C-alpha positions, 0 to 999 in steps of 0.5 A: 499500499502507498503511504506519505511515509514510504514516500518520505523515507525512498532511497530512489532518485525521486524521493526528494522531488516527491518529498517536495511534491507532498509539502507542497500539496499535503490534499493530493497526496492524502487524496493519493494514499487514499484511493491507493488504500481503496484499491488495495482493500479490493485486491485484499477481498479477493483474497478473502473471499474470492466468491464476493471479492470481484464485486468489492474491487470493482464498486472500490475501484470506481469510487477511486476513480470519482476522486479529485483534488476539486472535491469540497470537504462535504463531497469527501466526506460524503464519499467516505461514507459510500466507502465504509457503507461498501465496506460493511455490506460486503463484510456482512455478505462475506459473513452469511456466505461463510455461515452458510458454509458452516451451516451445510457441514453443520447439516452433514454431521447431523446426517451422519449422526442420525444414520448412526442412530439408525443403524443402532436401533436396526442393530438393537432390532436384530439382537433382540430377534436374534436372542429369540431365535437363540432361546428357541434354539435351547428349548429344542435341545429339551425336546425328544420327539423327532418331528417336533425337533425338526418343526423348530428347527425349520421355523427357527431357520425360517426367522433367522434369515428373515431377520438377516435379510431385514438387517440387510435391506435395512442397512443398505436403505440407510447407506444408500441414503447416506451415500446420496447426502455426502455425495451431495454435500462432497459436491458442494465443498469441491464447488467451494475449494474450486472457487477458492483456489482461482483467482475471480478475475483471470482465471489463474490460480489464486494466492491462496493456492499457490502458497499452499504449492509453495509449502508443498514443494518446501516440505518436499524438499524438492527443487523449484524456483519462484518468479515474480512477474509485474506488468510495467506501467499498469497504474498509468492504464487505469488512471489514463482509461479506467479500471474496466480497460485495466482489468481487461488487460490484465486477463489478455496478459494472463491469458498469454502466460498461460500459453505460454507456460508448460502443463507442470508450471503452476501460474497465479496472480499474486495481486494487483498487476503481479503474477507468480510462477513456479518452476519445478527446476533448477536456477538455469532452466528457469532462467531459460523459461523466464526469458521465453515468457518475456518474448511471449507476454510482452508487446501489443495489446489491443483493449477497449477504452472509453472511446474504442479499441486502444492499442498499448505496448505492454512490458513486464519486469520478472524477478527469479528466485531459486528455493534454497536450503531452511529457506521459508515461502516469506523469504523466497518470495522476497527475494524474488519480489526484490529482484523484480524491482531491481530490474524495474529500476535498471529499466527505468535509468536505462530509458532515463 
């Protein structure tokens, strides 16, 4: 998130100019921080609840686009209240969403408990029938008439078979009913997991899913690399042409990434205009793959703007890092992120 402190403390060549600009127009700087905060909250909502986050992201993006240094105090206050109300409403919707998921799990557990009770009751009935048959068999032992013994045995055998057949049929019905209900809940849970593992905007893997894949590779001690891909100048596209155009560019860029990557590569959206790639290879092979990706995904894009089709030249900065023994996920991703910013800084210096 952009902050005034970050501007003032920055060691970049432009930090002095940024500090002067902030001192000369603190209201504009505060608006910039407020707008960036709205966008960041929209991105975070996608991670918190993928199924509902995209709507909030779009709404906060529109609010950010309405900000202007010429806004009066009353209008800015109303704007802030509108943002708060949207966040409150989204919070209520997210709470209802997760409450519904919890209710479904509770129903499944109650169904299983009810089935267990049914099986127990069936077993108790069968036990009573078995006990009666056992008592009759004991009584047979005291009989002396062969005809009477044969008749009692036939009757006991018939009742025993009937009891076993009833147990089998009742058990099958109970288990079939339980199986159908569990299959329904399983389908719902699988759909929820699918939604959580996908980024709502681009269709790539979500940040939560990619983090899980990184942790799995760390635990297995397999060799792998992480690449952070950041679209250069993406903020200018949003500012100049609007967030809908920016979103379309993100979707097209994600599609190019998916096309250029191998089936074994993990491709995800890390946040905003940043993407993350996992390569199950050493650093040398991963470097070759990222260079191939750079040639593939960078270039000319056609997107829809406010006044028709736009032709945009898109470049990207890529930071690559190989996992080191004993290194955690945050350290690994941090090194890849730092490498990406170093490349971005070199590109700016070259242009200057």
